[in-house]
C-alpha positions as CSV (number, residue, x, y, z in Angstrom):
1,M,17.6,-17.0,10.1
2,A,16.9,-13.4,11.1
3,K,13.2,-12.4,11.4
4,E,11.7,-9.2,10.0
5,K,11.6,-6.0,12.0
6,I,8.1,-4.5,12.5
7,L,7.6,-0.9,13.7
8,V,4.3,-0.6,15.7
9,V,2.9,2.8,16.3
10,D,0.0,3.1,18.7
11,D,-0.7,5.4,21.6
12,E,-2.7,2.8,23.6
13,R,-0.3,0.8,25.8
14,N,-2.6,-2.2,26.0
15,I,-2.8,-2.4,22.2
16,L,1.0,-2.1,21.9
17,E,1.5,-4.9,24.5
18,L,-1.1,-7.2,22.7
19,I,0.5,-6.7,19.3
20,N,4.1,-7.0,20.7
21,Y,3.2,-10.3,22.4
22,H,1.7,-11.9,19.3
23,L,4.3,-10.7,16.9
24,T,7.2,-11.6,19.2
25,K,5.6,-15.0,19.6
26,E,5.9,-15.5,15.8
27,G,9.5,-14.5,15.9
28,Y,9.3,-11.0,14.6
29,I,11.4,-8.1,16.1
30,V,9.1,-5.4,17.4
31,I,10.0,-1.7,17.7
32,E,7.4,0.5,19.5
33,S,6.4,4.1,19.3
34,T,3.5,5.8,21.1
35,Q,3.2,9.0,19.1
36,G,3.3,10.2,15.5
37,D,6.1,12.7,16.1
38,G,9.5,11.1,15.4
39,V,8.1,8.0,13.6
40,F,9.6,9.1,10.3
41,Q,13.0,9.5,11.8
42,K,12.8,6.3,13.7
43,A,11.8,4.4,10.5
44,K,14.8,5.8,8.7
45,A,17.1,4.8,11.5
46,V,15.9,1.2,11.9
47,M,14.5,0.6,8.4
48,P,11.7,-1.8,9.5
49,D,10.3,-4.4,7.1
50,L,6.8,-3.3,7.9
51,V,5.0,-0.6,9.8
52,L,1.8,-1.1,11.8
53,L,0.4,2.4,12.1
54,D,-2.6,3.7,14.1
55,L,-4.4,6.6,12.5
56,M,-5.4,8.4,15.7
57,L,-2.1,9.5,17.3
58,P,-1.1,12.4,19.6
59,G,1.0,15.0,17.8
60,M,1.3,14.0,14.1
61,D,-1.6,11.8,13.0
62,G,-1.2,8.5,11.2
63,L,-2.1,9.8,7.8
64,E,0.6,12.5,8.0
65,V,3.1,9.8,9.1
66,C,2.1,7.6,6.2
67,K,2.5,10.5,3.8
68,Q,6.0,11.2,5.1
69,L,7.1,7.6,4.8
70,K,5.7,7.2,1.2
71,K,7.4,10.4,0.0
72,D,10.9,9.5,1.0
73,S,13.0,7.4,-1.3
74,Q,14.4,5.4,1.6
75,T,11.1,4.4,3.2
76,Q,8.6,4.5,0.4
77,Y,8.6,0.7,-0.2
78,I,8.1,-0.2,3.4
79,P,4.6,-1.8,3.6
80,I,2.2,0.0,5.9
81,I,-0.8,-1.6,7.6
82,M,-3.2,1.0,9.2
83,I,-4.8,0.2,12.5
84,T,-7.8,2.3,13.2
85,A,-10.9,2.5,15.4
86,K,-12.6,4.6,12.7
87,G,-15.3,2.9,10.6
88,D,-15.4,5.9,8.3
89,E,-14.7,4.7,4.8
90,S,-13.1,8.1,3.9
91,D,-10.3,7.6,6.4
92,I,-9.5,4.2,5.0
93,V,-9.6,5.5,1.4
94,S,-7.4,8.5,2.4
95,G,-4.8,6.0,3.8
96,L,-4.9,3.9,0.6
97,E,-4.5,7.0,-1.5
98,L,-1.4,7.8,0.4
99,G,0.1,4.4,-0.3
100,A,-0.9,2.3,2.7
101,D,-1.0,-1.4,1.9
102,D,-3.7,-2.7,4.2
103,Y,-5.8,-1.9,7.3
104,V,-7.4,-3.5,10.3
105,T,-10.1,-2.0,12.5
106,K,-10.2,-2.1,16.3
107,P,-11.1,-4.3,18.0
108,F,-9.2,-6.9,15.9
109,S,-8.3,-10.5,16.2
110,P,-4.6,-11.0,16.9
111,K,-4.6,-14.0,14.6
112,V,-6.0,-11.9,11.8
113,L,-3.5,-9.2,12.4
114,V,-0.6,-11.6,12.3
115,A,-2.0,-13.1,9.1
116,R,-2.2,-9.7,7.5
117,V,1.4,-9.0,8.5
118,R,2.5,-12.3,6.9
119,T,0.6,-11.5,3.7
120,A,2.1,-8.0,3.4
121,L,5.7,-9.3,4.0
122,R,5.2,-12.2,1.6
123,R,3.9,-9.7,-1.0
124,K,6.9,-7.5,-0.5
125,K,9.2,-10.5,-1.1
126,K,7.3,-11.4,-4.3
127,D,7.6,-7.8,-5.5
128,N,11.3,-8.0,-5.1
129,V,11.6,-11.1,-7.4
130,D,9.0,-10.2,-10.0
131,D,9.9,-9.6,-13.6
132,K,11.9,-6.4,-13.8
133,S,11.7,-6.0,-17.6
134,A,10.3,-2.7,-18.9
135,L,6.9,-2.6,-20.5
136,K,6.1,-0.3,-23.4
137,I,2.6,0.4,-24.5
138,H,1.6,3.4,-26.6
139,E,3.5,6.4,-25.2
140,L,3.9,4.7,-21.8
141,L,7.1,3.1,-20.6
142,I,6.8,1.1,-17.3
143,H,9.9,0.1,-15.4
144,P,8.8,-2.5,-12.7
145,G,12.3,-2.8,-11.2
146,R,12.7,1.0,-10.9
147,H,9.1,1.6,-10.0
148,E,9.1,4.2,-12.7
149,V,6.5,5.3,-15.3
150,L,7.4,7.6,-18.2
151,V,4.9,9.2,-20.6
152,N,6.7,10.5,-23.7
153,G,9.9,10.4,-21.8
154,K,8.6,12.4,-18.9
155,A,8.4,10.8,-15.4
156,V,5.0,10.5,-13.7
157,D,5.0,10.4,-9.9
158,L,2.7,7.5,-8.8
159,T,1.9,6.0,-5.4
160,Y,2.7,2.3,-4.9
161,T,-0.9,1.4,-5.4
162,E,-1.4,3.5,-8.5
163,F,1.8,2.0,-10.0
164,S,0.7,-1.6,-9.2
165,I,-2.8,-1.0,-10.8
166,L,-1.3,0.5,-13.9
167,Q,1.2,-2.3,-14.3
168,F,-1.5,-5.0,-13.7
169,L,-3.8,-3.6,-16.4
170,A,-1.1,-2.8,-18.9
171,R,0.3,-6.3,-18.8
172,R,-2.8,-7.5,-20.6
173,P,-4.2,-4.8,-22.8
174,G,-7.9,-5.3,-23.8
175,W,-8.6,-7.7,-20.9
176,V,-11.4,-6.5,-18.6
177,Y,-10.9,-6.8,-14.8
178,S,-13.5,-6.3,-12.1
179,R,-12.6,-4.1,-9.2
180,Y,-12.1,-7.0,-6.9
181,Q,-9.9,-8.8,-9.5
182,I,-7.7,-5.7,-9.4
183,V,-7.6,-5.7,-5.6
184,D,-6.8,-9.4,-5.5
185,A,-3.9,-9.0,-8.0
186,V,-2.5,-5.9,-6.4
187,R,-3.0,-6.6,-2.7
188,G,-4.0,-10.3,-2.3
189,D,-7.4,-12.0,-2.1
190,D,-7.7,-11.4,1.7
191,Y,-7.9,-7.6,1.4
192,P,-11.3,-6.2,2.5
193,V,-11.5,-3.2,0.1
194,T,-14.6,-1.4,-1.1
195,E,-15.4,-0.8,-4.7
196,R,-15.2,3.0,-4.1
197,S,-11.5,2.8,-3.1
198,V,-10.6,1.1,-6.4
199,D,-12.5,3.9,-8.2
200,V,-10.6,6.5,-6.3
201,Q,-7.3,5.0,-7.2
202,I,-8.3,4.9,-10.9
203,V,-9.4,8.5,-10.9
204,G,-6.1,9.6,-9.3
205,L,-4.1,7.5,-11.8
206,R,-6.0,9.0,-14.8
207,K,-5.4,12.5,-13.5
208,K,-1.6,11.9,-13.2
209,L,-1.4,10.4,-16.6
210,G,-3.0,13.5,-18.1
211,D,-3.9,13.2,-21.8
212,F,-3.0,9.6,-21.7
213,G,-5.4,8.7,-18.8
214,H,-8.0,7.7,-21.4
215,Y,-6.0,4.5,-22.0
216,I,-7.6,3.2,-18.8
217,E,-11.2,2.5,-19.9
218,T,-14.2,1.9,-17.7
219,V,-16.3,-1.0,-18.7
220,R,-19.8,-0.3,-17.4
221,G,-21.0,-2.8,-14.9
222,V,-17.8,-4.8,-15.0
223,G,-14.6,-2.9,-14.2
224,Y,-11.6,-1.6,-16.1
225,R,-9.2,-2.4,-18.9
226,F,-6.2,-1.0,-20.6
227,K,-6.9,0.1,-24.1
228,E,-5.3,-2.1,-26.8
């Protein structure tokens, strides 16, 4: 059985060798890149199952690479795990806003990194077999299979994370979910996210939904719910 292909982008040779060793040991096929320039083209050429992406890269930085991958129809559904030495929450939030799926900070445990890779790939497979039936609530029409949201017949451009949050909340209107319940449902219970990053995603989602953003209600001290 063929193993998944993983594109690893990092300018530190020792980090690349470490990641390559542990992923290859698990049976994954590893493709390497040491700079941001050209990663988008390489991803389209090899179509990896996942990208491990350092944020600090020579040439084009990791956030710009992430933006390119998530904007293209061919590569937008490839999971991205950010690798960064930065502890600044704003950098992590920026990556999540662009559609990255997870992150690990340097120095990291190879076992933890491999576990994150497995989780992201498992989640991708689950997404591929989830219920594809359309969901209609109020003026919103959500097509899970096509990853499409229409408001009064007009398409709304959402990131993977925004779409996932909207679909999760809309599946059970009136139910209140905490920020961490939302994270667990969308990304898995091993995802070390801050409350602020969930709030940022909700703000962006409301903005894109325009006049219909009020359907996502804030429940003070608890979390969020989709209006019944």
